[in-house]
Structures are given as C-alpha cells and as structure tokens.
N, C-alpha and C positions, 0 to 999 in steps of 0.2 A: 055172767061175767067170766072172762077167760083168765085162767091162771097161766102166767107166762114166765119164761126164764130166758136169759141172754147167755149165749155161749161165745166167749171171746171178749175179753174185758179191755180192749183198746179204745181208741178214739171213736171209731164208728159204733162200737158196742155202747159207748156212753151216749151217743146220739140216739140210738134205738131206745135205750133205757129211759132217757129223758122224755122221748115222745110217748112211750108207754105210760109213764107217770102222769101224763096230761090226759090220758084217755079214761073216762069214767067207767068204761066197760072192761077194763083190764086191772088185774091185780098182779103186779110184778113181784115175784116171790123169791127168785134165786138167780145166781149167776155161776158160771164155771170158766176157769182158765187153768192151763197147766202151770202157769207161773203163779205161785201161791200169793206173792206180794200183790200182784195185780188184782187177783180175785178178792183178796181181803180188802184192799182199798176201794175197789168198785162196790163191794157189798156194804162197806161202811158208808160210802157216799150216798147210796140209794136205799139203804135200809133193807138189805137182802141177806139171805143165807148164802155163804160162799161154798163152792165145791171146787175140787181140783181135778176131777175127771167127769166127763159127760155121763159115763155109765153109772157112776155113783149118784149123781144128781137125779138121773132118770129113775133110779131104783128107790130113791127116798122121797121124791116130791110128786104130788099129784098135779100134773101139768096138762094143759090143753094144747099149748103151742110153745115153740121156741124160736128165737132169732139166732141164726148162726152168723156171727160177725168176725170170725177168725180171718186171718190173712194168709200168709204162706207165699210160696213162689208165685209171681205174677198176680198177687192179691187173691188168688183162688185156690192155691195149692193145699190149703188146710180145710177146705170146705167138705170134702167127700166124707171123711170118717164121722164127724159129728152129725152131718145130715143123715147118713145111713143109720146111725145109732138111734136118732130121734124117730126116723120112719119105722124102724124095726120095733120101737116102743109104742107105735101108734099115734104119734104126735103130729099136729100140723106144724109145718116148717116155713119160716121166711128166711131165705138165705141171701147173703150179700152177693153182689155181682163181682166177678164173673161166676156163673154157677160152678164151674171148675175150669182150671187152665188145661186139663187133660180131657179131651173130648170123649174118650171111652168111659171115663168116670161120670161125666155129665150125663151120658146116655143111660148109664145104670141108675143114677139118681132119679131121673125122670121115669124110667120104666118101673122102678120099685114103687114110687109114689102112685103111679097109674094102677099097678097090679093090686096094691093095698087099698085103693080108693081114698088116698089121703091128700090133703092140701100141701102142695109144694109151690111156694111163691118165691120170686126173686126181686130184690130191691132195684128194679129198673125205674128209678124215681124220676128220670127226666121226662117221662110221658105223663107224670102225675102233677100237672099244673093246669089251672083253670083255662088259660089260653089254649093249651093243647087239647083240652076237652072240647072247646068251642071250635077249634080247627077240625077236629074229627067229626063234629056235627056237620060242618060244611061239606066234608067229603061224603058222609053217609046220606045227606039230603040231596046230593047231586048238584050242589051249588057250583062245583068246579067242572061239572060235566064229566066226560071221560078223562080219567087221569092219564097223563102223558109223561111227565118229568118229575124227578125229585132230586134236589141238591142239598147235601148236608155238610156242614162244617163244624168241627169241634177242635179248638186250639187252646191248649193250656201249657203251663210250664211244669215239667217234672223231670228232674235230672237223674232219677233212679236208673241204674244200669244193671239191674239184676239179671236180665236175660235179653237176647236179641228181640224177643217178641213181646216184651213187657207192655209197650205202648199199645199194640193191637189187642192183646188179650185182656188187659186191665181196664182200658178206657173205652174201647169202641163197642162193647156190649150195649152201652147207652146209645151210641149213634145208630147202630144197625137196628136196635129195637124201635127207636123213634121212626126210622124209615119204614120198617115193617108195620108199625102201628097204623100208618097212613096208607101204605101201598101194598101190603100183603107179602106173600112168600117170595123169596128170591130164587131165581132159576140158574143164573150164571154169574161168575165173578172173575174179574181181571184186576190185578194189583200191580202198582209200581211203588217202590219204597226207597227211602234214602236215609243215610246217617247224618244227623246234624253236627255242627262244629262244636268243639270244646275250646275253652279259653286259651289252651296252650297250642292251638293250631291243629291238633289231631282231630279225629272224627269219633263220634259216639259209637259204642258197641251196639246199643239199642237202635233198631230201625225206628227212628223217632219222627219220621214224616211219611205220610201215606196218601196216595191217590188211588182210589178204588172205584172201578166201574162196575155197575150192577145192572142186570136185566131181571125184572120181576116176572113171575108167572102170568101176571095180568097183562103183560106187554109194556108196562111202564119201564123206562130206562132212567138210570140215575147215577149219581156220583157222590162219593164221600171223600172229603179232604180233611185229614187229621194231622195233629202235630203235638209233640211234647216239648217243642223248642220255643214257644211263644212267651211273652212277658207275663210274669205272675200277676201284675196289677191290671192286666187287660185280658182276662180269659174271654173266649169268644165261642158262642154256639149259635148257629143259624140254620133253620130248616125251611126250605122253599119247595112247595108242591104246586105243580101247574097242570091244568086240565084244559079241555076244549072250551070251557065257559068262563074260566077265571083261574086265579092263582092266589096263594097266601104265603106269607112269610111269618115264621115264629122266631122272634129274637130273644136270645139268651134265656132260653127255657121257659121263663115265666114273665118276662118284662113286657112283651108286646106281641099282638097278633095284628097283621095288616092283610086285608082281603082286597084284591084288585079284580073286580068283574070286568070281563072283556067288553061287554056291551055298554059300559057306563064310565064316564070320566070320574065318578065319585068312588072313593075308597071307604072301607070300613076299618076303623082302627080301634082296637080294644087294648088299653094300656093298664098295666098293673097299678093299683092305687094303694098307697100305704095308709090311706084314710079309711080303709075298710070297703066292704061290698063284695059282690060275687067274685071279682077277679083279683082280690087283694091277697098278696103274699108279702110278708115282711122281709124275707131273705130266702136264699137257696135252701136253708134248713127246712123251710116249710114244705119243700117237695118230699122230704123224708116223712114229715107229718102226714101229708096227703096220702102217700103210699102205704104207710104203716096203718093208718086209720082205716083205709080201704080194705086191707088184709083182715084186720080185726072185724070189720063190719061183715065181710063176706063169709068168714069162718063162723061168726055168731049166727048169721042168717042161713047157714048151711046151703049156700048156693051150690049147684052141681060142680063137682071138682073140675070138670073140663071147661067151666065158665069163669074160673078164677082169673082175675086181671093180672097181667105180667106173671104168668105161671112159669114153672120150671120148663115146660115145653116151649114157651115163647123164648125163654133165655137160652135154651138149647139150640133153637133155630137160629138165634143171633150168633151163637158161638160156632155153629156149623159154617156160617158165612165167613167168620173170621179165620177159621181153619182153612177154608177154601181160598181165602186171600193169601194166606201164608204159602199154600201149595202153589198157587198161581205165580207168586214171585219166585219161589224156589225153582219151579220148572219152566218159567217164562211161557206160560200158557193160559188159556181161558179154562176155568174149572166149572163143570156142570155139578149142580147139587141134586 
C-alpha cells in the first residue's frame, strides 16, 4: 500500500484526494499548502494531517508518493519547488500539468528524476480514457496502415488574462500529448495566433486562439486548433488520425471512438456507456481516476522508470512543442525541435 500526500489544497488537489480515497492500494495521510486555512480545511474534509510547508511534511511523514497540485503563473508556475523537494526526498511524484511554465525548470525536473531513478508522472489525463486506449491499439496493430495525418481540436472558455501565453502553456499540454501519444515525436512547428474579442469591443491580452502546424519525425503531418474563447456549455475536443488503411475519430476525450476503414463501407463505433462495461466513464472526472489509478498501479508494480505512462519526459516533450510554437509566432518562422 502506498502512503500518499497532496501538495496544493485547491480544487484540483481535492480531485486528486478524492480519487486516492477511492483506491484500496493507497493510504492518503497528509496535505500541504502555504495557506494555512486551505490546508486545515482540506485536512478536515479528508481526514489528514495538515502541513504548511512541503519540507516540514517530508521531514515528518513516511511517504511513498505525492501529488503536486499547486497552481501559479500559467497554472504551472508553482510546480518546480515542491516537485524538486519531493524528488530530493526520494519520493515518487505525480505532478499536475503543465509540468512547468518555464521550460528550463521543466528540463531540470525531468533530469533530476532520471538521475535519481525516481518516478515523475504528469496528469496528462486526456489520454487516459478507454476509447483512447482502443484507438492506440488500432495504431499499434497496423489497422490504420502507415500514419499520414493528425488533426486535433480543443476549444473551451477561459477568460483568464494572467499572461499572453496562458492559453498555450496551460491548456495545450493535453492536446500535444494526445497527438504525440498516437503519432510520436514532433520535428517542426509553425504557429499562428490571435487575440479574441472582449465584451467592450477591445481585444484580449492572452493569445486565446491558436492554429499550429506540426511535422512529426515519423513523417506524419498535423494540425492543432485551440481556443479559450468558446462557450462554456459546449466544450469541444476532437482528435482524428488518418493512415493509408483507415482513420479514426475520438470525440470529447471519452465519449466516442469511430473507426473508418478505407476498404469497407462499414464503420466501427465504440460509444461510452453510463450503464457500465469496458468503455464506461461517468464523467470527465473519471479521466483523473484512470490516470491516478494507473500511476499508483505502476509505482506499486515497480515498472521501469522509463516505462511510466505520461511521464515527466512525455510532458516535457509536449512543453517543448508549445515553446516552439511561441517562438514560431514571435519570430514568424518554422521552428525545428
């Protein structure tokens, strides 16, 4: 059984804690937050011991793993310090995305985990859905033939204006990771960005819409279309991968997989069922459950560190693509990775 603590007592920390409480292989024992009131309320709600510094918690608790669910600038600004403290203490770490909004810090985190032989996972939960697993099987078994194209769309509403790059750095680790999950490493990046409108007729400070062209090392070419300007009641995510023998579409993360073989008029449709079964997910929250349970399983089974699903290295690779997109837009050029 893993003894686990949560660092960062906000809403995402509560989601992690709730999932850990559902896992019979986990004993959730402590939480930490620099805001005492948040730590105290979190501890009371989940039956934990509160701490107000990570170092203090690591020095007093016998832990196997921690979830780092702090936020900060661009949702990743406060990840570096607690992750590094936990790694220095020899703990397995599951970090929220983005791994860091500062690419040099992200590189240090991944290098440190690698040097110490420790697990560093990231909550890239959009790939942790049964229909995504089935789609990956189609790719791995050659059902699509040679991969040729990938198109990814992720559109939600987020009015946050904390930085010009908030949309890219905070949201699209998910998009890029899903594309890499199916198509491998990215070779070249070209980006076009725009500011969405505000109610008073002015424009947003955040680059809230993105059109990003990608060339993968495998030869696959693809496109990411992202937005923070869409309606809250109609979030949208769609991934389409096409090959020489067929193509598939994954709709809204977990709702549906449709496979279109080129040689047949028949399609295969796998739809999420709330009635249970292999492909059943009750809500988007279940992607957190799938991801966190997989992290617990792999840490308990002591899988090789370099085989950890959605590892820090995978998250870093996605973040490198995002930084290349930013550079591409700033310099109006195609950026090689």
